[in-house]
N, C-alpha and C positions, 0 to 999 in steps of 0.2 A: 746237172741241173740245167734246164732249158733257159734261154734268154727271157722267155715270158715269166717263168718262175722266179728268176732273179729280179725282174722288175717289180713283181708282186711282193716278194718276201725279203728282198735284200740279198747281198752277196753270199751270206752264210746259210741262207734258207730259213725255214720256220724256226722262230725262237719263242719259247714259252717260259715265263717266270713262275717260280714256286716260292711262296712266302708262308712261313709258319708263324702264327701269332698266339700270344697268351697274355691277356690282361695288360696290354700296352696300347690302348686305342689311339692315343695321341701320336705315338710313334708310327703306328700302322697307317693312320691317315696321311702322314707326310710321305711314307714310302709308296703308298698306292697312288698318291697324286703325282709323284715323280715317275712311276712306272706307266701310268695311263696317259701321261703327257707325251709318251713316245709315239711316233707315227706307226700305224699298223704294219707297214712293210718291215719295220725293225723289231716289232714285238707283236706276235700273233695273239697271245692271251696271257692272263694272269690267274694262277690258281692259288687261292688262299686257304690254308688249313687252319681253322679256328679251334685251338686246343682247349675246348670248354672254358672259354673266357667268361668272367662274371662281372665285367666292368661296362657292359653295354655294347661290346664289340659285335655280338651277334645281331642285335637290332640295327646297329649302324650299317653293317654289311648287307643286311636284308633290304635296306632302303636304297642301296646303290643300283643304278640302272645301266651302267656301262656294259655293253654286250660282250666285251672281252673278259669280264670278270666272272670267275667261277669260284664258288665258296663250298668248301666241305667242312662240316662241323663234326668233330670227333665225339664219339659216344662217351668217352672217358678220357682221363688224363694219360695220354700216350707219350708225353715228352716230346722234345724236339726231334729225336731220332724217329719216333713213330710218325710224327707229322711229315717229315721229309720223305719217309718211305711211302706213305699213303698219297701225299701230294704229287710225287714224281710218277707214281703208278697212274693216278688219275690223269695227269697231263699227257702221258704217252697214249693212254687208251682213248682219250677224248679228242686230242688234236694231232696226233701222229707227227710230232715236231722233229726237226733235224737236230736241234739243240735245246737243252734245258739250262736255265740259270737259277740258282737257289740262293736264298738269303733269309735272315731273320727279319722280324718286323721292325727292328730299329736300324736296318741297313738298307741302302738304296743306291742305285747307279747315279753317277754324276750325269748331268743332262746330255753330254755327248758320248757316254760310255758305250751305248749300244751301236751308235754309228761307228765308233772306233773298233768295236768287235766285228762288225760286218766288213769293215775295211781290211781286216786281216785275211779275208778269204783270197785264195784257197787256204784252208787251215790244215796244218799237218798234225796237230795235236788231237788226242782223244778228249782231253780236258784242258781248261784254261783257268788260271787263277788271276783275278783282278788285283790291282794295287789298291789297298784299302787304307783310307785316311780318316782321322777324326775330322769333325766339322771345321776345326781351326786350321786344317791343312797339315797337321803333324801325322807321321806314319802311325797307324794303329798297330801297336806291338802285338796284341793277341792274335792278329790276323796275318802276321809275317810268315810267308811260306818257308818251307825248309827242305833240306835234303837228308835222307836217312844216313846218319853217320856210320851205321854198320855196313852200308853198301859202298861208301866212298872213303878212300884212304885219307884224303886231305881233311875232310870234315871230321873223321874219326880222331885224328891226331889233334886237331884244334880243340875238339870237345874234351878229350882226355887230359890235355895239358893246359887246363885253366880257362878254356873258352866258354864253358858252360853253354847256356842257351845260344849265345852268339856264335858258338862253334859250328852249329849246323843250320841255323836260320840264315836267310839271305841278308847280306849286308845292306844298310840303307843306300849305298851307292848303286845297288841293283835297280832301284826305283827310277833311276835316270838313264839306265842303259838299255841294251837290246833285250829281246826275250831270252829267258833262261829256263833250262830244264829243271824241274823240281820233283819231289816225291810226295810231299804232304802239304795240304793247305786246308783252309777252313771252309765252312759253308756260307761265307759272306762273299758273294760275287764269284761263285764257282760255276763255270760253264762246263757241261758235259755233253758230248755228242751222243747221238743214238747208237753209234758204233761202240762208244764207251759203255753205255748202259747194257748193250747186248753182251759185252765182254765181261762185265762185273756184276750186273744185276742192280738191285736197289739197296739202299742203306738198311741195316739190320735194326728194325724198330724195337727189338728187345733190348737194345742198349739204353733206351730211355733218354738219358742225357749224359754229356761228357764224352768226348773222344769219338763220336760217331763219324764226324767229318774226317778226322785223321785216319781212322780205320778204313773208311771207304776210299779215300784218295790213295792211301798207301796200298790198299788191296788192288786198286786199278793198276797201279804201277807194277805190283808183283805179278799181276795177270798178263803183263806185257804191254799195257797201255802207256801212252806218253802224255805227260802233263807239262804245260808251259806256263811260266809267269810272264804276263804281258803288261808291262808298265803303262802302256797307252790306254788301257781299259781301267778306268778309275771308279772306285766305289767309296761311299761315305758311310761310316759306322758311328751312329749317334748314340754311343754307349756311355755317356757321361754319368748316367744314373745306374749303370750296370752293376748288379749285385754279384760279388764273387761268391765262391762256395765256402769261404772262411771269413770269420770275424776274429781278428787277433789270434789267428792260428787255429781257431775252433771251426768245425763244420756246423753251419747253421742253415737249416735244421739238420739234426744229426743223421737222418736217413741218407743224406748225400754222401756220407762216408762210403757206403756200399757201392753206389754207381761210379763214383769217382775212381776208386781204387780197382774195382773189377775191370772197368773199361781201360784204364791205364795199363793194367797188367796184360790185357789182350793186345794192346798196341805194342807193348814191349816185346811180347812173344812174336808178333809178326815182323817187327823191325829187326830184332836181334838174331833171329835164326838160332844156330847152335850156340851162340854166345849168351842166349837167354838165361841159362841156369847160373853161370858165374855172375851175370848181372843181377839176378834175383838175390843172390847172397849179399850184395851191396844195398839193394833197394829195400829189402824187408826190414833190416834194423832201423833204417831211417823212418819208415812208416810206423814202426812200433813206437818210436820216440814221440810221435805226434800225440800219443795218449796223454802226455804231460800237459798239453793245452786243454784237456777235457776234464779238469778237476770236477769231481762230483758225478761224472758220467763216463769214467774210464772203462768200467765193465761193459757198458753198452757200446762204446767206441771199439773196444777190442773184439767184441762179439761180431759186430758188423764188418770189421776189417778181416777177421778170420773167414767169415762167409764169403767176402769179396775175393780173397785170395783163392779159396777153394774153388769157387765158380769160375774165376779167371783161369786157373790151371786146367779146369775141365772144359773151358769154352762154353759154359752154360749161360745163356742170356735170356732165360725163360722167366726169371723172377720179376714180377711187376711191382709198381709203386705201392700198392695196397699191402702186399706181403712184407715188403721191406719196412714200411712204416709201422706195421704191427710188430715186427721183430724188434725194431728200435724201441718201441713203447714197452714191450715185455722186458727187454734187457734193462731198460732204464728203471722200471719199477721194481726189478729184482735186486737192485744194488743195495 
């Protein structure tokens, strides 16, 4: 990069943000305000994918006049995975950036995050995971990066002998230390270089939701890319009203059973390699026991779970939301 390009775009080059939104206008307003407050040398543009919001998001976005803001409205509900796939493609085609940074509508960089990112240059990683915190300053657990325990002996042993999730996710002390190599992270404050995109391509929109970020980042690592956790680059995740996929152990709505288990199975296949089949023998009984939480709709739960396992084993990500919702309805009425 020439000195002139550095002065125009910052040390790391052109950076474009991609935000996927769906019916959280208040959160989106806060996120865009934070993004567009960044000086142009640090952030070239913001691409927002509006995933058929019905809360006035479309009208509000249409009224914005910042020249760096580009809005793409989905024709149907393509989920977070489809939104990130389409948004990243549009960002690359429209702006030819050196780096992309992706986030949900309720996540946003701390005011100095992009300056910290540019200060890392020259960057040796293909991807960078930010340190993600709740607004109150606590570490956001759902966005803690991890190392694949099937690739690393220490993490494997810690996980197998009682460590559980903490066995392979970064320890809180890593948030105060130097950069660390990781294998998996979330799409909240994930930076990926153009070289990384060229290596791995785009997220699989057919995943719809759940696990698309884990599969994408682990896929980048499996393809030979390097991902670093950089504690100096901080993001805020305002997910205090975040709805999980379960309520008292039940999947609500029921169609989420399919996407959650199919995509998790795909992630296990990629992570475990030849150990996948023995691991599956442990995983499946635990999944089947979840039917106990679905009293009155166990038949529908098991039908969706069976289809998820079948498609996960086949690597089939072609079933969309409409089909899965229809199957859930048919199975529910047939009980």
